[in-house]
C-alpha positions in Angstrom: 0.0 0.0 0.0 1.2 3.5 -0.9 0.8 6.4 1.5 2.2 9.9 1.6 3.1 11.9 4.7 3.1 15.1 2.6 -0.6 14.7 1.8 -2.6 13.6 4.9 -5.9 13.8 3.1 -6.5 10.1 3.4 -6.7 10.6 7.1 -9.8 12.8 6.7 -13.0 10.9 7.5 -14.9 10.0 4.3 -11.9 10.6 2.0 -11.8 8.4 -1.1 -8.8 7.5 -3.2 -8.9 8.5 -6.9 -9.2 5.6 -9.4 -5.7 5.9 -10.7 -4.3 5.6 -7.2 -6.3 2.4 -6.6 -5.0 0.9 -9.9 -1.4 1.7 -8.8 -1.9 0.0 -5.4 -3.1 -3.3 -7.1 -0.3 -3.5 -9.7 2.0 -6.6 -9.4 5.8 -6.2 -9.6 8.3 -8.8 -10.6 11.9 -9.7 -9.6 14.6 -9.1 -12.2 17.4 -11.6 -12.2 20.8 -10.1 -13.0 23.6 -12.0 -14.8 25.4 -11.7 -11.5 23.4 -14.6 -10.2 25.7 -16.8 -12.2 28.6 -15.9 -10.0 26.5 -16.1 -6.8 25.4 -19.7 -7.6 28.8 -20.6 -9.1 32.2 -19.5 -8.0 31.0 -17.6 -4.9 28.8 -20.5 -3.6 31.1 -23.3 -4.6 34.5 -22.2 -3.4 36.5 -25.4 -3.8 37.6 -27.1 -7.0 37.1 -30.6 -5.6 33.5 -29.8 -4.4 32.8 -28.4 -7.9 33.7 -31.7 -9.4 31.8 -33.5 -6.7 28.7 -31.8 -7.9 29.2 -32.8 -11.5 29.9 -36.4 -10.5 26.7 -36.4 -8.3 24.7 -35.3 -11.4 26.1 -38.3 -13.3 25.1 -40.6 -10.5 21.6 -39.1 -10.4 21.3 -39.7 -14.1 21.6 -43.5 -13.4 25.1 -43.7 -14.9 27.2 -46.8 -14.1 30.4 -45.1 -15.2 31.8 -41.5 -15.2 35.1 -40.6 -16.7 37.1 -37.5 -15.7 39.6 -36.6 -18.4 42.3 -33.9 -17.6 44.4 -32.2 -20.2 46.4 -29.0 -20.4 43.5 -26.5 -20.0 40.3 -28.6 -20.0 38.4 -31.1 -18.0 35.9 -33.6 -19.5 33.2 -35.2 -17.4 31.6 -38.0 -19.4 28.9 -40.4 -18.2 26.7 -43.1 -19.7 23.6 -42.1 -17.9 20.1 -41.4 -19.1 21.1 -38.2 -21.0 18.6 -35.5 -22.0 16.4 -34.6 -24.8 16.1 -31.1 -26.2 12.9 -30.6 -24.2 14.8 -31.7 -21.1 17.5 -29.2 -21.8 15.0 -26.3 -22.3 12.6 -27.2 -19.4 15.1 -28.5 -16.8 18.8 -27.9 -17.4 18.3 -24.3 -18.5 15.8 -23.6 -15.6 17.9 -22.0 -12.9 17.5 -23.7 -9.4 15.1 -26.2 -10.9 15.6 -29.8 -10.0 13.5 -32.7 -11.4 14.8 -34.8 -8.5 12.7 -33.1 -5.9 9.5 -35.1 -5.1 10.1 -37.7 -7.9 9.5 -40.6 -5.6 5.9 -40.9 -4.4 6.2 -44.4 -2.9 8.1 -45.5 0.2 11.6 -44.0 -0.4 13.3 -46.8 1.6 12.0 -49.2 -1.1 13.1 -46.8 -3.8 16.6 -46.5 -2.2 17.0 -50.3 -2.5 16.6 -49.9 -6.2 18.9 -46.9 -6.5 16.2 -44.3 -6.9 17.6 -41.8 -4.4 19.4 -38.7 -5.5 22.7 -37.1 -4.4 21.6 -33.6 -5.2 18.3 -31.7 -5.4 19.2 -28.0 -5.4 19.3 -27.5 -9.2 22.5 -25.5 -9.0 25.2 -28.2 -9.6 25.5 -27.2 -13.2 27.0 -23.9 -12.1 30.0 -25.8 -10.7 31.4 -25.4 -14.3 31.8 -21.7 -13.6 34.1 -22.5 -10.7 36.3 -24.8 -12.9 36.6 -22.8 -16.1 35.4 -19.9 -18.2 33.6 -22.0 -20.8 31.4 -25.1 -20.6 30.3 -27.3 -23.5 27.3 -29.7 -22.8 26.8 -32.7 -25.1 23.9 -35.0 -24.3 21.7 -37.7 -25.9 18.8 -39.3 -24.2 18.9 -43.1 -23.6 15.6 -43.5 -25.5 16.8 -41.4 -28.5 19.9 -43.3 -29.4 19.3 -42.8 -33.1 18.7 -39.1 -32.6 21.3 -36.2 -32.6 23.7 -35.3 -29.9 22.6 -31.9 -28.5 25.4 -29.5 -27.9 25.2 -26.3 -25.9 28.2 -23.9 -25.4 28.2 -21.6 -22.4 30.6 -18.7 -22.1 30.5 -17.8 -18.4 32.5 -14.6 -19.1 29.5 -13.1 -21.0 27.5 -13.1 -17.7 30.2 -10.9 -16.1 30.4 -8.0 -18.6 27.3 -6.1 -17.6 25.7 -6.8 -14.1 22.6 -4.8 -15.0 21.8 -7.2 -17.9 19.1 -9.8 -17.3 20.2 -13.4 -16.7 18.0 -14.8 -19.4 19.2 -12.3 -22.0 22.6 -14.0 -22.4 22.3 -16.3 -25.4 23.8 -19.8 -25.6 25.1 -21.5 -28.8 23.3 -24.7 -29.8 24.0 -27.2 -32.5 23.3 -30.9 -33.5 26.1 -33.5 -33.7 26.0 -36.9 -35.2 28.0 -38.4 -32.3 29.8 -37.4 -29.1 33.0 -35.4 -29.6 35.1 -36.8 -26.7 38.9 -37.5 -26.2 40.0 -40.9 -27.6 41.0 -42.2 -24.2 37.3 -42.2 -23.0 35.2 -45.2 -23.9 32.7 -44.5 -26.7 29.1 -44.1 -25.6 25.7 -44.0 -27.4 23.9 -42.0 -24.7 24.6 -40.0 -21.6 26.0 -36.6 -20.9 29.5 -35.1 -21.6 30.5 -31.7 -20.1 33.8 -30.2 -21.2 35.2 -27.4 -19.1 37.5 -25.2 -21.2 40.1 -22.6 -20.1 40.4 -24.0 -16.6 40.9 -21.4 -13.9 43.5 -23.5 -12.0 46.4 -25.7 -13.1 45.5 -29.4 -12.6 48.9 -30.8 -11.7 49.6 -34.5 -11.0 49.6 -33.8 -7.3 46.2 -32.0 -7.5 44.7 -34.8 -9.5 45.9 -37.4 -7.0 44.4 -35.4 -4.2 41.1 -35.3 -6.2 41.2 -39.0 -6.6 41.7 -39.5 -2.9 38.8 -37.1 -2.2 36.5 -38.9 -4.7 37.3 -42.2 -3.1 35.7 -40.8 0.1 32.9 -39.2 -1.9 31.4 -42.4 -3.3 32.1 -44.5 -0.3 35.4 -45.5 1.4 33.9 -48.8 2.6 34.0 -50.5 -0.8 35.1 -50.1 -4.3 31.9 -48.7 -5.6 28.4 -47.5 -4.7 25.4 -49.1 -6.5 27.6 -50.2 -9.4 28.8 -46.7 -9.9 32.4 -46.3 -11.0 34.6 -43.3 -11.5 37.7 -43.4 -13.7 40.3 -40.7 -13.9 42.2 -40.2 -17.2 45.2 -37.9 -17.3 47.3 -38.8 -20.4 50.0 -36.1 -19.7 51.0 -37.8 -16.5 50.8 -41.5 -17.5 54.6 -41.8 -17.6 54.9 -40.4 -14.1 52.4 -42.9 -12.9 54.3 -45.8 -14.6 57.5 -44.7 -12.8 55.6 -44.8 -9.5 54.2 -48.3 -10.2 57.7 -49.5 -11.1 59.1 -48.1 -7.9 56.5 -49.9 -5.8 56.9 -53.1 -7.7 60.6 -53.1 -6.9 59.8 -52.9 -3.2 57.5 -55.9 -3.5 54.3 -54.1 -2.7 51.5 -52.7 -5.0 51.2 -48.9 -4.9 48.5 -47.4 -2.7 45.3 -46.8 -4.8 45.8 -43.1 -4.8 49.6 -43.0 -5.4 48.9 -42.8 -9.1 46.5 -40.3 -10.8 45.2 -42.5 -13.6 42.8 -45.4 -12.9 39.6 -46.3 -11.2 38.6 -44.3 -8.1 38.0 -46.4 -5.0 39.8 -48.1 -2.2 39.6 -51.5 -0.6 41.2 -50.6 2.7 38.2 -51.4 4.9 37.8 -54.8 3.5 41.4 -55.4 4.8 40.8 -53.6 8.1 37.8 -55.8 9.0 40.2 -58.7 9.7 42.8 -56.5 11.3 41.0 -54.5 14.0 37.8 -54.1 16.0 34.7 -52.7 14.2 31.1 -52.1 15.2 28.2 -52.2 12.7 24.9 -50.6 13.8 21.7 -50.3 11.8 18.1 -49.4 12.3 15.9 -52.3 11.2 12.3 -53.6 11.4 10.7 -50.4 10.0 12.6 -48.3 12.4 11.5 -50.1 15.5 14.7 -51.8 16.4 18.5 -51.2 16.4 20.7 -54.1 15.5 24.4 -54.1 16.3 27.2 -56.6 15.8 30.8 -56.2 17.0 33.7 -58.0 15.2 37.2 -58.1 16.6 39.9 -59.0 14.1 37.6 -61.2 12.0 35.8 -62.8 15.0 32.2 -62.0 15.8 32.1 -61.0 19.4 28.4 -60.4 19.8 25.2 -59.5 17.9 22.3 -57.8 19.7 18.9 -56.2 19.0 17.2 -53.6 21.1 14.4 -51.0 20.8 15.1 -47.8 18.8 14.8 -44.8 21.1 15.4 -42.3 18.3 12.0 -41.8 16.7 13.1 -39.1 14.3 15.4 -41.6 12.6 12.8 -44.3 12.1 12.6 -43.8 8.3 16.3 -42.9 7.7 17.5 -46.4 7.1 20.5 -45.4 9.2 23.6 -47.5 9.1 26.9 -47.0 10.9 30.2 -48.7 10.7 33.0 -47.6 13.0 36.5 -49.1 13.2 38.9 -48.8 16.2 42.4 -48.3 14.8 44.8 -50.0 17.1 48.5 -49.5 16.4 48.7 -52.6 14.1 45.6 -51.3 12.0 47.1 -47.8 11.7 50.3 -49.3 10.3 48.3 -51.5 7.9 46.3 -48.4 6.8 49.4 -46.2 6.2 51.1 -49.0 4.2 48.1 -49.7 2.0 46.8 -46.2 1.5 50.1 -44.3 1.4 48.9 -41.8 4.1 48.5 -42.0 7.8 44.9 -42.6 8.9 44.6 -39.3 10.6 45.2 -37.5 7.3 42.6 -39.7 5.5 39.9 -38.6 7.9 37.7 -40.0 10.7 34.0 -40.8 10.6 32.3 -39.7 7.3 28.7 -38.8 6.9 26.8 -40.0 3.8 23.4 -39.0 2.6 21.8 -41.2 -0.1 25.1 -42.8 -0.8 27.2 -39.6 -1.2 29.4 -37.9 1.2 28.4 -34.8 3.1 31.5 -32.5 3.1 33.4 -31.7 5.3 32.2 -34.1 8.0 35.1 -36.6 8.8 37.9 -34.4 7.3 41.1 -34.1 9.3 40.5 -31.6 12.2 36.8 -31.8 11.7 34.9 -32.7 15.0 31.3 -32.6 13.8 30.3 -35.4 16.1 32.1 -33.9 19.2 34.5 -36.8 19.7 37.6 -34.8 20.5 35.8 -32.4 22.8 34.6 -35.4 24.8 38.0 -37.2 24.7 39.6 -34.2 26.5 37.6 -35.2 29.5 39.1 -38.6 29.8 42.0 -39.5 27.5 42.2 -43.1 28.6 38.5 -43.7 28.7 37.2 -42.2 25.4 37.9 -42.5 21.7 38.6 -39.5 19.5 39.0 -38.8 15.8 42.5 -40.2 15.8 41.4 -43.5 17.2 38.5 -44.4 14.9 37.5 -44.3 11.2 34.2 -45.1 9.7 30.9 -43.9 8.3 27.3 -43.2 9.2 24.8 -43.1 6.4 21.2 -41.9 6.2 18.7 -42.2 3.3 16.3 -39.2 3.1 14.0 -37.6 0.6 12.4 -35.0 2.9 13.7 -31.9 4.6 15.2 -33.6 7.7 18.8 -34.1 6.4 19.3 -31.2 3.9 22.8 -30.5 2.7 23.8 -26.8 2.9 23.8 -25.1 -0.5 27.4 -24.1 -0.1 28.2 -27.8 -0.3 31.1 -27.5 2.2 29.1 -26.7 5.4 27.6 -30.2 6.1 23.9 -30.6 6.9 21.5 -27.8 7.8 20.9 -28.0 11.5 17.6 -29.5 12.5 16.2 -31.7 15.3 16.7 -34.8 13.2 20.3 -33.9 12.6 20.8 -33.4 16.4 19.2 -36.8 17.0 21.6 -38.3 14.4 24.6 -37.0 16.4 23.1 -38.4 19.6 22.5 -41.8 17.9 26.2 -41.9 16.8 27.5 -41.0 20.2 25.3 -43.4 22.3 24.7 -46.4 20.0 28.0 -46.4 18.0 31.0 -44.6 19.7 30.1 -45.4 23.3 29.2 -49.0 22.5 32.6 -49.4 20.8 34.3 -47.8 23.8 32.6 -50.2 26.2 34.4 -53.0 24.5 37.8 -51.5 23.5 38.6 -49.8 26.9 38.2 -52.9 29.2 39.4 -55.4 26.6 42.2 -53.8 24.6 43.3 -50.7 26.6 44.1 -52.8 29.7 46.4 -55.0 27.6 49.3 -52.9 26.3 50.3 -55.6 23.9 46.9 -56.2 22.3 46.9 -52.9 20.4 50.0 -54.1 18.5 48.3 -57.4 17.5 46.4 -58.0 14.3 44.8 -61.3 15.4 42.8 -62.5 18.5 45.6 -64.5 20.0 45.6 -62.3 23.2 41.9 -62.7 23.5 42.3 -66.5 23.5 44.2 -66.4 26.8 42.3 -66.9 30.0 42.6 -63.2 31.0 41.5 -62.2 27.5 38.5 -64.6 27.6 37.5 -63.3 31.0 37.6 -59.7 29.9 35.5 -60.3 26.8 32.9 -62.4 28.7 32.6 -59.6 31.3 31.9 -57.1 28.5 29.2 -59.2 26.9 27.6 -60.1 30.2 27.4 -56.4 31.2 25.9 -55.6 27.8 23.1 -58.1 28.1 22.3 -57.3 31.7 19.3 -55.4 30.3 15.9 -56.8 29.7 15.6 -54.7 26.5 18.7 -56.2 24.9 18.4 -59.4 23.0 21.6 -61.4 22.5 21.4 -62.9 19.0 24.8 -64.5 18.9 28.3 -64.4 20.4 31.8 -65.8 19.9 31.9 -69.3 21.1 35.5 -69.4 20.2 36.5 -66.7 22.7 33.6 -66.8 25.1 34.1 -70.3 26.4 34.8 -71.5 29.9 38.3 -70.8 31.2 40.7 -73.5 32.3 39.6 -74.5 35.7 43.2 -74.1 36.9 43.2 -70.5 35.9 43.2 -67.7 38.5 40.4 -66.0 36.5 38.1 -69.1 36.4 36.1 -68.5 39.6 35.5 -64.7 39.1 34.5 -65.3 35.4 31.7 -67.8 36.2 29.2 -65.0 36.9 29.7 -63.6 33.4 29.2 -67.0 31.7 26.1 -67.6 33.8 24.6 -64.3 32.6 25.3 -65.1 29.0 23.8 -68.6 29.3 20.7 -67.1 30.9 20.2 -64.5 28.1 20.7 -67.0 25.4 18.9 -69.9 27.2 21.8 -72.0 26.3 21.3 -75.3 28.0 24.6 -76.7 26.7 26.5 -73.8 28.2 24.6 -74.2 31.5 25.6 -77.9 31.6 29.2 -77.0 30.8 29.3 -74.4 33.6 27.9 -77.0 36.1 30.5 -79.6 35.0 33.3 -77.0 35.2 32.2 -76.0 38.7 32.2 -79.6 39.8 35.7 -80.1 38.4 36.8 -76.9 40.0 35.5 -78.0 43.4 37.1 -81.4 43.0 40.4 -79.8 41.9 40.3 -77.5 45.0 39.7 -80.5 47.2 42.5 -82.4 45.6 44.9 -79.5 46.0 43.9 -79.1 49.6 44.6 -82.8 50.2 47.9 -82.5 48.4 48.9 -79.5 50.4 48.0 -81.1 53.7 50.1 -84.1 52.7 52.9 -81.9 51.5 52.7 -79.9 54.7 53.0 -83.1 56.8 56.0 -84.1 54.8 57.6 -80.7 55.2 57.0 -80.9 58.9 58.5 -84.3 59.0 61.6 -83.2 57.0 62.0 -80.2 59.2 61.8 -82.4 62.3 64.4 -84.7 60.7 66.6 -81.8 60.0 66.3 -80.7 63.6 67.1 -84.2 64.7 70.1 -84.4 62.4 71.4 -81.1 63.8 71.1 -82.4 67.3 72.7 -85.6 66.3 75.7 -83.7 64.8 75.9 -81.9 68.1 75.7 -85.0 70.2 78.1 -86.8 67.9 80.6 -84.1 68.3 80.4 -84.6 72.0 79.8 -88.3 72.4 80.6 -89.8 69.0 77.6 -92.2 69.2 74.5 -92.7 67.0 75.9 -90.3 64.3 76.1 -93.0 61.6 72.6 -94.2 62.4 71.0 -90.7 62.2 72.8 -90.1 58.8 71.3 -93.3 57.4 67.8 -92.2 58.6 68.2 -88.8 56.9 70.1 -89.8 53.7 68.2 -87.4 51.5 69.0 -84.4 53.7 72.6 -85.2 54.3 73.2 -85.9 50.6 72.4 -82.3 49.8 74.1 -80.7 52.7 76.2 -78.5 50.4 73.0 -77.0 48.7 70.4 -74.6 50.0 68.4 -76.9 52.2 65.4 -74.6 52.5 65.2 -74.4 48.8 65.3 -78.1 48.3 62.5 -78.6 50.9 60.3 -76.1 49.1 60.9 -77.7 45.8 60.1 -81.1 47.2 56.9 -79.5 48.7 55.8 -78.5 45.2 56.6 -82.0 43.8 54.4 -83.5 46.4 51.5 -81.1 45.6 51.7 -81.9 41.9 52.1 -85.6 42.4 49.2 -85.9 44.8 47.0 -83.8 42.5 47.8 -86.2 39.6 46.9 -89.2 41.8 43.7 -87.6 43.0 42.6 -86.7 39.4 43.2 -90.2 38.2 41.2 -91.7 41.2 38.4 -89.3 40.6 38.3 -90.2 36.9 38.2 -93.9 37.7 35.5 -93.5 40.3 33.3 -91.5 37.9 33.5 -94.0 35.0 33.9 -97.3 36.9 31.3 -99.7 35.6 30.4 -97.7 32.5 30.9 -99.1 29.1 31.9 -95.9 27.3 33.8 -92.8 28.2 33.4 -89.5 26.2 36.6 -89.0 24.3 36.6 -85.3 25.1 36.6 -86.0 28.8 39.6 -88.4 28.4 41.5 -85.7 26.4 40.8 -83.1 29.0 42.0 -85.3 31.8 45.2 -86.3 30.0 45.9 -82.7 29.0 45.7 -81.7 32.7 47.9 -84.5 33.8 50.4 -83.7 31.1 50.8 -80.1 32.2 51.2 -81.2 35.9 53.8 -83.7 34.9 55.7 -81.1 32.9 55.8 -79.0 36.1 57.2 -81.9 38.1 59.9 -82.3 35.4 60.7 -78.7 35.9 61.0 -79.1 39.6 63.4 -82.0 39.1 65.8 -79.7 37.3 65.5 -77.0 40.0 66.4 -79.6 42.7 70.0 -79.6 41.5 70.5 -76.2 39.8 68.2 -73.5 41.1 70.0 -70.9 43.2 67.1 -69.0 44.7 64.6 -69.3 47.6 61.1 -70.3 46.6 59.0 -69.9 49.6 55.7 -70.3 47.7 54.5 -71.2 44.2 54.8 -67.6 43.2 57.8 -65.2 43.6 58.2 -61.6 42.8 61.4 -60.9 40.9 62.8 -59.5 37.7 61.3 -61.8 35.2 63.7 -61.0 32.4 66.7 -61.7 34.6 65.2 -64.9 35.9 64.6 -66.2 32.3 68.2 -65.3 31.4 69.6 -67.1 34.4 67.3 -70.1 33.9 68.3 -70.6 30.2 72.0 -70.2 30.9 72.2 -71.8 34.4 69.6 -74.6 34.3 68.4 -75.4 30.8 71.9 -75.3 29.2 73.0 -78.3 31.3 70.1 -80.4 30.0 70.3 -79.7 26.3 71.2 -82.6 24.1 72.9 -82.9 20.7 75.3 -80.1 21.6 72.6 -77.4 21.0 74.1 -74.1 22.0 72.0 -71.5 23.9 72.5 -67.7 23.8 70.7 -65.0 25.6 70.8 -61.2 25.2 69.0 -58.9 27.6 68.7 -55.1 27.4 68.7 -55.2 31.3 65.8 -52.7 31.7 64.1 -55.0 34.1 60.6 -56.3 34.4 59.6 -57.0 38.0 56.4 -58.9 38.7 54.9 -61.9 40.4 55.2 -65.2 38.5 55.5 -69.0 39.0 59.0 -70.2 38.4 57.7 -73.6 37.4 55.7 -72.0 34.7 58.8 -70.4 33.2 60.4 -73.8 33.2 57.4 -75.3 31.3 57.7 -72.5 28.7 61.4 -72.7 28.1 61.8 -76.4 28.2 59.0 -76.9 25.7 60.5 -74.4 23.4 63.9 -76.0 23.6 62.3 -79.4 23.1 60.6 -78.2 20.0 63.9 -76.8 18.6 65.7 -80.0 19.5 63.1 -82.1 17.5 63.6 -79.7 14.6 67.4 -80.6 14.7 68.4 -77.1 15.6 72.0 -76.6 16.8 71.6 -73.1 18.0 68.8 -71.3 19.9 69.0 -67.6 20.7 66.8 -65.7 23.3 66.6 -62.0 22.8 64.9 -60.1 25.7 63.8 -56.5 25.2 61.4 -54.1 27.0 59.5 -51.8 24.5 57.9 -50.1 27.5 58.0 -50.2 31.3 54.9 -52.5 31.2 55.8 -54.8 28.4 58.5 -57.4 27.7 59.3 -59.1 24.4 61.3 -62.4 24.0 62.4 -63.4 20.6 63.4 -67.1 20.3 65.2 -68.0 17.1 66.6 -71.4 16.1 68.3 -72.7 13.0 66.2 -75.9 12.7 64.0 -77.2 10.0 61.3 -74.5 10.5 57.6 -74.8 10.0 56.0 -77.8 8.4 55.0 -76.7 4.9 51.7 -78.6 5.2 50.4 -76.1 7.8 47.9 -73.7 6.4 48.6 -71.0 9.0 51.7 -70.7 11.2 49.5 -70.2 14.3 48.3 -73.9 13.9 51.5 -75.1 15.7 50.0 -73.8 19.0 46.7 -75.8 18.6 46.2 -78.9 20.8 47.3 -82.1 19.1 49.0 -80.4 16.1 52.6 -81.7 15.6 55.0 -82.2 12.8 57.2 -84.6 14.8 56.5 -87.8 16.7 55.4 -85.7 19.8 52.0 -85.4 21.4 51.2 -82.0 20.0 50.8 -80.6 23.5 54.1 -78.9 24.1 53.5 -75.6 22.3 49.9 -75.7 23.3 50.9 -75.8 26.9 53.3 -72.9 26.3 50.4 -70.8 24.9 48.2 -71.9 27.8 50.8 -71.0 30.5 51.7 -67.7 28.9 48.0 -66.9 28.7 47.7 -67.2 32.5 50.7 -64.7 32.7 48.9 -62.2 30.4 51.2 -63.2 27.6 51.0 -64.5 24.0 53.3 -66.3 21.6 53.3 -66.0 17.8 55.4 -67.0 14.8 57.3 -64.1 13.2 58.9 -64.1 9.7 62.5 -65.1 9.5 64.7 -64.7 6.5 67.2 -67.5 7.5 66.2 -71.1 7.9 64.7 -72.1 11.2 61.8 -70.8 13.3 61.4 -67.5 15.0 58.9 -66.9 17.8 57.8 -63.8 19.7 56.6 -63.9 23.3 54.8 -60.7 24.5 54.1 -60.3 28.2 52.5 -57.3 29.7 51.8 -56.3 33.3 
């Protein structure tokens, strides 16, 4: 409405506007679009060259292309796809319509169903075509519709500079050149095509060097999906003829080193990376997805190729019901980071962290280095040892959306437009993904300093490792809303009933059995408890008997001392007393207390063996059959006890320390060095020489000396059977809480029939005439010490093993 303060007549009661004034008040005005809009929608809105190419690639994807080629030459870029293409009507009514997108609202049915058939769209703003202005001063569009293959190729030439000459000129007044072509005019290196769209950007505004193209290739690999080689059969190929020779030199250099080049070390070739397929077997990852029409959340956690658990629970995030949300997040331990850097050519921190995808395409810059869109690093500052940050994890979270809930910012480098659904998305990631991963990694991996350097689950197969994993799963399912669908029966199995962790771990196994209603596991728990009770009873009997013998020997020692004193005075009964105490007097030149203690342990082990044999005979007396598994378990236990007795026998003549109990606290590295050189060396056969090097940094902790003898003697026995003439022990301390022992021999090495080197530690596996229990017992004993053993590569003949022990 128009008014005038200079003429207040309209304020007078009864005043009427003249007819001309009324007509003026009802007249409609229209916006005028300046040619400057081109710059606003082009180079000023899209401020990054990579993002500009992202937009053009997205358009190819939305056109249902299966292949898009990016061709780089001296001053031009060609983007060619084999998609649906456009008719002349499409060009006039859609492509030339500024800010119009035919993708908006195209799906009228359930978009989740449409997504499964690749009917979702990467863009819907209708401005991606202006990315060409960012890249160069001219753009040539060539297109032919898929259903008009016999028709002409439509070509339009756009000179962006014409829009900049006069900012007062109307946008639509700038004419575009059009002509028909018989076929596509494309570089010879691009595959010929009968339909699709080709955009040629001429007079590029920046110099596309080899380094810049490689960076683009890396960025594109994250654009389409870093968790596989392609998205919906969509492939991107980069062609840069001017730098083919440079790429060939790079390939030759890597071939010389024996490794293939990282996927983005060369500019030419298909975009994509396969690193996550490799990481799945190398580290811990969690996969979370919303299922059952948004009602449930299903999660499964895999640790170095082994499924730890799979659960289902109600979905508390109602705004995400129709998002078809999926999340995959990987914890990068030290071993995984090294694998990543070797395969990708860059450290994982430079590659990025957790990427966000909408409808299959990345939302930039979420996940970039230094980006903290999810708030992981801010949270990690509150507890460095309790939380995971962007340097610790890598992964993706993906949503599928056709509505307004997850809209990408028009600038294309500002992520998603903030909304309640977006805020709920962040909370979902934090609570259901990151924190759930932390609740496994922190108590299982962080407490074991050596586990982060390991690319397999060997340290989880120890009794301490099994106990930690079982405790995590039991705590997770201690919730009526959580349904346990599956778990690792390889890791989560009952501990050795001789293990120190056995009794505390029973509560965890009972909780898991209850949640899964696993009657077999219940039965095994009851059997194990019965064995454990009987074992404790046997040990108590053995200890009482050993204590009686100790008391008798101490009394004999006292009598012998008195006899010596009496003999010195009277010279009578001395010979008689010596005969009665022959064992004691025969070792008078050794540490008597040590010998008594060693004998005490022999008695304990011997009585325990006898008690287990009697219990077995009583249990199966009168029965026609005995389960083979029960026989194997009994013999396995007896074998380990017998090996400990054999170790005691060697101590009885060589050990030079006081052993007042089964456990002592001492420098473990020094003890091992002295045992190898002072005890084991006297019992080696076939002139096998032993050598020990020790960095002398020290590793004091509590341990059972007899267990060390079991480990060393079995390793030496294995080397002797392999006809080794030299065994070297190299003891190092990578940190104050870890100790490494390399054992190398020059024997025959591994049996070539073994599929995996780790098989030599499995029960019953042997390449000699042995029982196949020696190395199995080594692994078992080390597991009780929070240690592991593995085969490591060795250039020379023989076998090389690595023992890792952590406090």
